[in-house]
DRENMI-51963 format. One record per residue: residue number from 1; residue in one letter; x, y, z of N, C-alpha, C, O in turn. Coordinates in nm, 3 decimals, m for minus. Layout:
+-----+----+---------+---------+---------+---------+---------+---------+---------+---------+---------+---------+---------+---------+
|   i | aa |    n.c1 |    n.c2 |    n.c3 |   ca.c1 |   ca.c2 |   ca.c3 |    c.c1 |    c.c2 |    c.c3 |    o.c1 |    o.c2 |    o.c3 |
+-----+----+---------+---------+---------+---------+---------+---------+---------+---------+---------+---------+---------+---------+
| NUM |  A |       X |       Y |       Z |       X |       Y |       Z |       X |       Y |       Z |       X |       Y |       Z |
...
+-----+----+---------+---------+---------+---------+---------+---------+---------+---------+---------+---------+---------+---------+
END
This chain:
+-----+----+---------+---------+---------+---------+---------+---------+---------+---------+---------+---------+---------+---------+
|   i | aa |    n.c1 |    n.c2 |    n.c3 |   ca.c1 |   ca.c2 |   ca.c3 |    c.c1 |    c.c2 |    c.c3 |    o.c1 |    o.c2 |    o.c3 |
+-----+----+---------+---------+---------+---------+---------+---------+---------+---------+---------+---------+---------+---------+
|   1 |  M |   0.850 |   0.175 |   1.962 |   0.893 |   0.301 |   1.863 |   0.828 |   0.381 |   1.814 |   0.805 |   0.349 |   1.698 |
|   2 |  S |   0.778 |   0.484 |   1.844 |   0.661 |   0.549 |   1.774 |   0.698 |   0.612 |   1.664 |   0.745 |   0.719 |   1.703 |
|   3 |  Q |   0.705 |   0.608 |   1.537 |   0.735 |   0.736 |   1.442 |   0.628 |   0.783 |   1.400 |   0.526 |   0.717 |   1.385 |
|   4 |  K |   0.642 |   0.931 |   1.371 |   0.517 |   1.065 |   1.377 |   0.567 |   1.068 |   1.226 |   0.667 |   1.048 |   1.155 |
|   5 |  I |   0.426 |   1.107 |   1.222 |   0.452 |   1.173 |   1.085 |   0.445 |   1.367 |   1.081 |   0.404 |   1.436 |   1.173 |
|   6 |  D |   0.485 |   1.404 |   0.982 |   0.478 |   1.580 |   1.052 |   0.421 |   1.633 |   0.966 |   0.477 |   1.628 |   0.857 |
|   7 |  P |   0.286 |   1.709 |   0.972 |   0.219 |   1.714 |   0.842 |   0.245 |   1.829 |   0.742 |   0.222 |   1.849 |   0.623 |
|   8 |  S |   0.330 |   1.924 |   0.889 |   0.365 |   2.043 |   0.831 |   0.495 |   2.008 |   0.699 |   0.513 |   2.119 |   0.649 |
|   9 |  V |   0.552 |   1.946 |   0.653 |   0.658 |   1.917 |   0.554 |   0.565 |   1.992 |   0.430 |   0.607 |   2.089 |   0.366 |
|  10 |  D |   0.474 |   1.949 |   0.415 |   0.459 |   1.955 |   0.269 |   0.329 |   2.053 |   0.218 |   0.213 |   2.020 |   0.193 |
|  11 |  K |   0.389 |   2.173 |   0.214 |   0.230 |   2.312 |   0.203 |   0.176 |   2.298 |   0.052 |   0.133 |   2.403 |   0.004 |
|  12 |  S |   0.173 |   2.210 |  m0.011 |   0.152 |   2.211 |  m0.162 |  m0.032 |   2.213 |  m0.128 |  m0.083 |   2.206 |  m0.016 |
|  13 |  P |  m0.090 |   2.224 |  m0.232 |  m0.260 |   2.276 |  m0.191 |  m0.308 |   2.139 |  m0.220 |  m0.262 |   2.066 |  m0.308 |
|  14 |  K |  m0.449 |   2.096 |  m0.101 |  m0.511 |   1.978 |  m0.072 |  m0.613 |   1.977 |  m0.153 |  m0.699 |   2.065 |  m0.156 |
|  15 |  V |  m0.609 |   1.869 |  m0.230 |  m0.803 |   1.845 |  m0.231 |  m0.864 |   1.729 |  m0.133 |  m0.803 |   1.632 |  m0.088 |
|  16 |  K |  m0.984 |   1.762 |  m0.116 |  m1.078 |   1.681 |  m0.054 |  m1.049 |   1.596 |  m0.160 |  m1.026 |   1.613 |  m0.279 |
|  17 |  K |  m1.060 |   1.418 |  m0.024 |  m1.129 |   1.288 |  m0.129 |  m1.194 |   1.265 |  m0.023 |  m1.168 |   1.305 |   0.091 |
|  18 |  S |  m1.344 |   1.150 |  m0.086 |  m1.344 |   1.056 |   0.071 |  m1.388 |   0.937 |   0.024 |  m1.432 |   0.920 |  m0.089 |
|  19 |  I |  m1.379 |   0.874 |   0.089 |  m1.332 |   0.703 |   0.099 |  m1.430 |   0.692 |   0.181 |  m1.471 |   0.778 |   0.259 |
|  20 |  N |  m1.503 |   0.488 |   0.150 |  m1.570 |   0.428 |   0.230 |  m1.523 |   0.264 |   0.258 |  m1.503 |   0.166 |   0.186 |
|  21 |  I |  m1.518 |   0.283 |   0.350 |  m1.400 |   0.143 |   0.402 |  m1.459 |   0.064 |   0.492 |  m1.465 |   0.122 |   0.601 |
|  22 |  D |  m1.501 |  m0.030 |   0.495 |  m1.558 |  m0.158 |   0.645 |  m1.458 |  m0.082 |   0.719 |  m1.358 |  m0.012 |   0.712 |
|  23 |  A |  m1.596 |  m0.169 |   0.836 |  m1.568 |  m0.082 |   0.970 |  m1.428 |  m0.187 |   1.026 |  m1.327 |  m0.150 |   1.087 |
|  24 |  H |  m1.442 |  m0.242 |   1.008 |  m1.276 |  m0.384 |   1.102 |  m1.139 |  m0.309 |   1.001 |  m1.020 |  m0.314 |   1.032 |
|  25 |  I |  m1.194 |  m0.247 |   0.881 |  m1.058 |  m0.207 |   0.813 |  m1.040 |  m0.083 |   0.948 |  m0.965 |  m0.093 |   1.045 |
|  26 |  D |  m1.114 |   0.006 |   0.923 |  m1.094 |   0.129 |   0.986 |  m1.020 |   0.098 |   1.117 |  m0.909 |   0.144 |   1.146 |
|  27 |  E |  m1.114 |  m0.013 |   1.220 |  m1.047 |  m0.048 |   1.332 |  m0.886 |  m0.014 |   1.338 |  m0.812 |   0.068 |   1.393 |
|  28 |  R |  m0.874 |  m0.173 |   1.209 |  m0.685 |  m0.144 |   1.243 |  m0.622 |  m0.050 |   1.186 |  m0.502 |  m0.031 |   1.210 |
|  29 |  I |  m0.689 |   0.021 |   1.105 |  m0.572 |   0.167 |   1.107 |  m0.591 |   0.235 |   1.162 |  m0.506 |   0.324 |   1.166 |
|  30 |  T |  m0.724 |   0.252 |   1.255 |  m0.744 |   0.360 |   1.388 |  m0.580 |   0.230 |   1.457 |  m0.465 |   0.266 |   1.434 |
|  31 |  K |  m0.604 |   0.110 |   1.525 |  m0.467 |   0.034 |   1.619 |  m0.357 |   0.109 |   1.543 |  m0.321 |   0.215 |   1.596 |
|  32 |  V |  m0.302 |   0.076 |   1.437 |  m0.182 |   0.120 |   1.366 |  m0.127 |   0.214 |   1.330 |  m0.007 |   0.218 |   1.302 |
|  33 |  A |  m0.235 |   0.343 |   1.320 |  m0.191 |   0.478 |   1.318 |  m0.167 |   0.552 |   1.478 |  m0.074 |   0.628 |   1.510 |
|  34 |  H |  m0.246 |   0.518 |   1.538 |  m0.216 |   0.479 |   1.710 |  m0.098 |   0.458 |   1.783 |  m0.029 |   0.535 |   1.850 |
|  35 |  H |  m0.087 |   0.301 |   1.750 |   0.092 |   0.226 |   1.790 |   0.164 |   0.316 |   1.730 |   0.238 |   0.361 |   1.817 |
|  36 |  L |   0.192 |   0.385 |   1.597 |   0.232 |   0.477 |   1.516 |   0.246 |   0.599 |   1.593 |   0.344 |   0.670 |   1.571 |
|  37 |  G |   0.186 |   0.624 |   1.655 |   0.216 |   0.776 |   1.705 |   0.163 |   0.933 |   1.595 |   0.203 |   1.049 |   1.602 |
|  38 |  C |   0.061 |   0.870 |   1.503 |  m0.017 |   0.983 |   1.446 |  m0.155 |   0.953 |   1.407 |  m0.189 |   0.835 |   1.402 |
|  39 |  T |  m0.241 |   1.046 |   1.380 |  m0.399 |   1.009 |   1.334 |  m0.422 |   0.942 |   1.233 |  m0.366 |   0.946 |   1.124 |
|  40 |  P |  m0.491 |   0.890 |   1.265 |  m0.581 |   0.775 |   1.110 |  m0.556 |   0.866 |   0.995 |  m0.478 |   0.802 |   0.924 |
|  41 |  H |  m0.568 |   0.923 |   0.967 |  m0.576 |   1.084 |   0.846 |  m0.429 |   1.065 |   0.840 |  m0.393 |   0.948 |   0.826 |
|  42 |  S |  m0.345 |   1.147 |   0.847 |  m0.222 |   1.115 |   0.875 |  m0.167 |   0.983 |   0.802 |  m0.111 |   0.968 |   0.693 |
|  43 |  Y |  m0.197 |   0.906 |   0.887 |  m0.150 |   0.766 |   0.847 |  m0.186 |   0.712 |   0.666 |  m0.117 |   0.651 |   0.583 |
|  44 |  L |  m0.285 |   0.753 |   0.663 |  m0.370 |   0.709 |   0.533 |  m0.280 |   0.757 |   0.414 |  m0.236 |   0.695 |   0.317 |
|  45 |  V |  m0.265 |   0.909 |   0.457 |  m0.218 |   0.970 |   0.387 |  m0.113 |   0.917 |   0.340 |  m0.112 |   0.840 |   0.244 |
|  46 |  A |  m0.003 |   0.958 |   0.413 |   0.120 |   0.845 |   0.463 |   0.149 |   0.733 |   0.317 |   0.240 |   0.735 |   0.234 |
|  47 |  K |   0.038 |   0.648 |   0.333 |   0.023 |   0.521 |   0.288 |  m0.001 |   0.556 |   0.174 |   0.069 |   0.493 |   0.095 |
|  48 |  I |  m0.086 |   0.645 |   0.115 |  m0.164 |   0.673 |   0.002 |  m0.056 |   0.713 |  m0.064 |  m0.037 |   0.630 |  m0.153 |
|  49 |  G |   0.052 |   0.822 |  m0.070 |   0.179 |   0.897 |  m0.086 |   0.265 |   0.759 |  m0.161 |   0.288 |   0.747 |  m0.281 |
|  50 |  E |   0.308 |   0.650 |  m0.040 |   0.383 |   0.580 |  m0.065 |   0.347 |   0.490 |  m0.198 |   0.411 |   0.487 |  m0.303 |
|  51 |  A |   0.248 |   0.430 |  m0.172 |   0.183 |   0.352 |  m0.299 |   0.166 |   0.458 |  m0.440 |   0.226 |   0.423 |  m0.542 |
|  52 |  V |   0.124 |   0.523 |  m0.442 |   0.106 |   0.592 |  m0.578 |   0.266 |   0.682 |  m0.622 |   0.277 |   0.739 |  m0.730 |
|  53 |  S |   0.394 |   0.681 |  m0.504 |   0.494 |   0.695 |  m0.548 |   0.585 |   0.575 |  m0.649 |   0.646 |   0.594 |  m0.754 |
|  54 |  R |   0.560 |   0.427 |  m0.556 |   0.559 |   0.349 |  m0.550 |   0.502 |   0.289 |  m0.735 |   0.581 |   0.247 |  m0.820 |
|  55 |  D |   0.379 |   0.299 |  m0.752 |   0.329 |   0.299 |  m0.907 |   0.379 |   0.468 |  m0.990 |   0.390 |   0.492 |  m1.111 |
|  56 |  F |   0.391 |   0.526 |  m0.914 |   0.375 |   0.576 |  m1.025 |   0.530 |   0.579 |  m1.100 |   0.555 |   0.605 |  m1.218 |
|  57 |  V |   0.620 |   0.544 |  m0.997 |   0.783 |   0.510 |  m1.096 |   0.754 |   0.390 |  m1.215 |   0.823 |   0.381 |  m1.317 |
|  58 |  K |   0.657 |   0.315 |  m1.189 |   0.632 |   0.182 |  m1.239 |   0.618 |   0.246 |  m1.426 |   0.682 |   0.218 |  m1.527 |
|  59 |  T |   0.462 |   0.372 |  m1.388 |   0.429 |   0.400 |  m1.528 |   0.532 |   0.442 |  m1.600 |   0.544 |   0.401 |  m1.716 |
|  60 |  K |   0.646 |   0.555 |  m1.533 |   0.758 |   0.623 |  m1.617 |   0.806 |   0.494 |  m1.665 |   0.780 |   0.471 |  m1.783 |
|  61 |  K |   0.866 |   0.409 |  m1.606 |   0.935 |   0.297 |  m1.637 |   0.853 |   0.209 |  m1.761 |   0.910 |   0.122 |  m1.827 |
|  62 |  T |   0.703 |   0.250 |  m1.781 |   0.674 |   0.169 |  m1.866 |   0.624 |   0.230 |  m1.984 |   0.582 |   0.167 |  m2.081 |
|  63 |  K |   0.634 |   0.423 |  m1.966 |   0.633 |   0.466 |  m2.101 |   0.819 |   0.456 |  m2.101 |   0.876 |   0.424 |  m2.205 |
|  64 |  K |   0.868 |   0.473 |  m2.024 |   1.020 |   0.490 |  m2.119 |   1.067 |   0.346 |  m2.213 |   1.137 |   0.362 |  m2.313 |
|  65 |  D |   1.033 |   0.243 |  m2.183 |   1.028 |   0.094 |  m2.224 |   0.922 |   0.103 |  m2.375 |   0.934 |   0.046 |  m2.483 |
|  66 |  Q |   0.820 |   0.199 |  m2.325 |   0.764 |   0.219 |  m2.469 |   0.830 |   0.279 |  m2.559 |   0.852 |   0.228 |  m2.669 |
|  67 |  K |   0.864 |   0.375 |  m2.531 |   0.965 |   0.471 |  m2.641 |   1.089 |   0.343 |  m2.660 |   1.052 |   0.281 |  m2.759 |
|  68 |  K |   1.138 |   0.319 |  m2.640 |   1.269 |   0.258 |  m2.660 |   1.200 |   0.103 |  m2.780 |   1.257 |   0.050 |  m2.875 |
|  69 |  G |   1.095 |   0.080 |  m2.734 |   0.998 |  m0.006 |  m2.837 |   0.946 |   0.055 |  m2.964 |   0.892 |  m0.007 |  m3.056 |
|  70 |  E |   0.967 |   0.181 |  m2.956 |   0.887 |   0.270 |  m3.084 |   0.980 |   0.229 |  m3.178 |   0.937 |   0.158 |  m3.269 |
|  71 |  P |   1.115 |   0.262 |  m3.176 |   1.185 |   0.225 |  m3.284 |   1.183 |   0.060 |  m3.422 |   1.200 |   0.034 |  m3.541 |
|  72 |  A |   1.156 |   0.011 |  m3.320 |   1.139 |  m0.136 |  m3.393 |   0.958 |  m0.133 |  m3.395 |   0.922 |  m0.225 |  m3.469 |
|  73 |  V |   0.851 |  m0.066 |  m3.346 |   0.785 |  m0.090 |  m3.398 |   0.717 |   0.001 |  m3.545 |   0.611 |  m0.030 |  m3.601 |
|  74 |  R |   0.792 |   0.094 |  m3.577 |   0.822 |   0.177 |  m3.657 |   0.876 |   0.103 |  m3.766 |   0.819 |   0.118 |  m3.874 |
|  75 |  L |   0.978 |   0.022 |  m3.760 |   1.081 |  m0.032 |  m3.843 |   0.950 |  m0.214 |  m3.882 |   0.981 |  m0.291 |  m3.974 |
|  76 |  F |   0.858 |  m0.233 |  m3.817 |   0.777 |  m0.322 |  m3.832 |   0.672 |  m0.249 |  m3.960 |   0.643 |  m0.320 |  m4.056 |
|  77 |  H |   0.622 |  m0.111 |  m3.955 |   0.497 |  m0.080 |  m4.001 |   0.606 |  m0.057 |  m4.171 |   0.544 |  m0.071 |  m4.276 |
|  78 |  C |   0.703 |  m0.036 |  m4.175 |   0.787 |   0.006 |  m4.282 |   0.776 |  m0.109 |  m4.385 |   0.760 |  m0.111 |  m4.507 |
|  79 |  I |   0.788 |  m0.200 |  m4.295 |   0.834 |  m0.366 |  m4.338 |   0.695 |  m0.400 |  m4.382 |   0.686 |  m0.470 |  m4.482 |
|  80 |  K |   0.601 |  m0.366 |  m4.330 |   0.442 |  m0.437 |  m4.369 |   0.441 |  m0.317 |  m4.515 |   0.401 |  m0.355 |  m4.625 |
|  81 |  F |   0.488 |  m0.181 |  m4.493 |   0.442 |  m0.133 |  m4.585 |   0.488 |  m0.122 |  m4.760 |   0.417 |  m0.098 |  m4.857 |
|  82 |  F |   0.620 |  m0.148 |  m4.752 |   0.680 |  m0.151 |  m4.857 |   0.731 |  m0.375 |  m4.858 |   0.830 |  m0.417 |  m4.918 |
|  83 |  L |   0.651 |  m0.451 |  m4.794 |   0.688 |  m0.606 |  m4.840 |   0.583 |  m0.626 |  m4.792 |   0.579 |  m0.731 |  m4.856 |
|  84 |  I |   0.500 |  m0.627 |  m4.744 |   0.350 |  m0.704 |  m4.749 |   0.231 |  m0.667 |  m4.801 |   0.161 |  m0.733 |  m4.877 |
|  85 |  L |   0.206 |  m0.525 |  m4.744 |   0.107 |  m0.428 |  m4.865 |   0.078 |  m0.497 |  m5.002 |  m0.023 |  m0.539 |  m5.058 |
|  86 |  P |   0.249 |  m0.489 |  m5.037 |   0.213 |  m0.436 |  m5.198 |   0.194 |  m0.625 |  m5.287 |   0.153 |  m0.649 |  m5.401 |
|  87 |  K |   0.254 |  m0.745 |  m5.155 |   0.211 |  m0.882 |  m5.213 |   0.055 |  m0.881 |  m5.237 |   0.003 |  m0.931 |  m5.337 |
|  88 |  Q |  m0.042 |  m0.798 |  m5.096 |  m0.148 |  m0.796 |  m5.075 |  m0.268 |  m0.732 |  m5.182 |  m0.372 |  m0.779 |  m5.229 |
|  89 |  L |  m0.206 |  m0.617 |  m5.193 |  m0.274 |  m0.550 |  m5.321 |  m0.240 |  m0.619 |  m5.460 |  m0.310 |  m0.584 |  m5.555 |
|  90 |  H |  m0.140 |  m0.713 |  m5.481 |  m0.144 |  m0.751 |  m5.604 |  m0.189 |  m0.848 |  m5.647 |  m0.208 |  m0.879 |  m5.765 |
|  91 |  H |  m0.221 |  m0.944 |  m5.488 |  m0.335 |  m1.061 |  m5.492 |  m0.436 |  m1.030 |  m5.491 |  m0.520 |  m1.118 |  m5.509 |
|  92 |  Q |  m0.484 |  m0.883 |  m5.468 |  m0.630 |  m0.868 |  m5.480 |  m0.692 |  m0.826 |  m5.553 |  m0.815 |  m0.825 |  m5.552 |
|  93 |  Q |  m0.589 |  m0.759 |  m5.671 |  m0.595 |  m0.742 |  m5.817 |  m0.574 |  m0.814 |  m5.892 |  m0.627 |  m0.790 |  m6.000 |
|  94 |  S |  m0.521 |  m0.892 |  m5.887 |  m0.522 |  m1.058 |  m5.978 |  m0.649 |  m1.140 |  m5.933 |  m0.704 |  m1.198 |  m6.027 |
|  95 |  Q |  m0.706 |  m1.155 |  m5.814 |  m0.867 |  m1.141 |  m5.795 |  m0.919 |  m1.092 |  m5.893 |  m0.921 |  m1.144 |  m6.005 |
|  96 |  R |  m0.966 |  m0.987 |  m5.862 |  m1.031 |  m0.901 |  m5.955 |  m1.026 |  m0.938 |  m6.051 |  m1.134 |  m0.974 |  m6.099 |
|  97 |  F |  m0.864 |  m0.955 |  m6.159 |  m0.921 |  m0.976 |  m6.285 |  m0.933 |  m1.096 |  m6.350 |  m0.961 |  m1.112 |  m6.469 |
|  98 |  H |  m0.903 |  m1.209 |  m6.239 |  m0.886 |  m1.336 |  m6.263 |  m1.063 |  m1.415 |  m6.237 |  m1.115 |  m1.512 |  m6.290 |
|  99 |  G |  m1.109 |  m1.323 |  m6.135 |  m1.148 |  m1.334 |  m6.076 |  m1.358 |  m1.365 |  m6.120 |  m1.438 |  m1.385 |  m6.028 |
+-----+----+---------+---------+---------+---------+---------+---------+---------+---------+---------+---------+---------+---------+
END
């Protein structure tokens, strides 16, 4: 069963990129692409698109998780500012005075 990729589906502007790959990888890509009934170029574009989409979703989740943690980080900085820093400053001043 061969799966054809329709290049006319996406009409967005294109950007040229070039890559260097090992000869044995190129041979594999060519064989797989022909087995699927598409060109090596369309196969690579489809696979890159799949990988980028998958990884992009992960980065979105990471950013969302970071935003969830922001209140905790702000709380930590408030605690540090109001509790820890005054003690450190007091200690430093007393060392200067007594030192």
